[in-house]
N, C-alpha and C positions, 0 to 999 in steps of 0.2 A: 626702302630699305628696311624700317620699323614693322612694315607688315611682316616680312619675311623673318625678323626675329621672335616675334608674338608667339606662332604655331609653335616655335621648337621650346621657347619659353613654357607653354603650356602643357606641351608632352614631358617636359624635365620635371614640373611640379607634379604631375598625376604618377610619373614614374616613382617619383619620392613618396609618395603617399601611399602607392602599392607595396613600396621596399617596408615603409614603415608598420604597415598592417600585417605583412606577413613575416616580419620581425616577432612581434607581439604575439603572433599566434603559434609560431615555433617555440617561443620561449615558456608560452603556458604549457606545452606540451613536455617540455623538458620534466623531468621528477626533480623535486625543490628537497631542500637536504632536510634529512632523514625518513623520506617518502623511497618506498622500492623501486628501481626500474620496472617499466612496463615489460612482462614477456615479450620476447621478439616472433615468438612463431603462434601459429594456430594451435597447437597441440597444449602449449601453456595455457593459452585462454581457454580450451575447453575443459580442462584440468580443473581449473581456478573455477568455471562456472559451475561444474557438476559437485565439487568440494563444498559450493555454496548454496546448490540444490540439496544436498545431503544435511547441511547444516539447517536448514530452515523447516526439513521435513515435516517435522512436529510442531510447526509453529501455528498457534492458532489465528489463520488469515482469513477464516469465514465468520463473520460477524453479522448480526441481525437484531435489531430492538423493534418490540412490537408494545406499542402501549394503548391501554384499552382501560373500560370503566366497567370493573368486575361485579360490581353492585347497582342495581336501578337507582339507587337513592343516592351514589356519592360519583359525583362528576369529575371533571379534570383530567381524565385520563391517568390517574394516579399510579394505578397498577400497570406492571410491564413484565415482558420476558424477553431473555436474552439470550441468544445462541454464540456459542464460543466454540470453534471448531475448527480443525485441522484440514489438509488436502484430504484425507482420507475419510472424513465425516466423524471423527471420533473427539470428543469434548465433553461437554456439557451444557444443560438449560437451566439457567437462573431465572427463578420469577417470583414476583415480589406482589402480594395481593393486600390491596388497600381497603380498609372498611372504614367506617366512622369512628370504632373505638380502639380498632387494634390493625396490625399489620402481620403477615405471614412470609416467611421466605422461604423458597425450595428450590432443591437442586437436585436433577435428574440426568444421570449419566448418559452421554448419546454413543454408540459405536455404529459404525457405517451408514450414518444417515438416519439411524431408527433406534429407538430405545424397548429395552425390555419394561419399562414402567408404562403406564398409560399416561399418554399425553395432551393435555389440553389444547382445543382448538388453536390457541393463541400460541403456546409452546410448539405446536406442527407448523404455524406460520412461520414463526422465528425461525426454525430450522430450513423451511422452504425457501425463505428469503436468502438465508446465509449460503445456503447450495446455490443460489442463483440459479 
């Protein structure tokens, strides 16, 4: 008689565990106080995604850094060029060239992944890496 009760007991324990897990998952999906409820339709979700994409369109999301030795007598890759660009390829390339006694910093504007100013090979490499 004891052997007939054990499978039923195990089944009951498993059912309780699944119930607790399901309740926790459902509770985490409910909006907490101060949070707006989730849209119930796909149209609302699509509108929210489109609004987020429009809001981040001009964000500088394409970044790359190139470090190098600008002069043969200075080591340690202290010079660098960084490209900061948005999805359209607009932004800036910043370059800092370090020598033994001085450092110079330059900024060059980038439009559509290219610049009207002459870019150094390291700056071109930074733009290429940022573009992916």
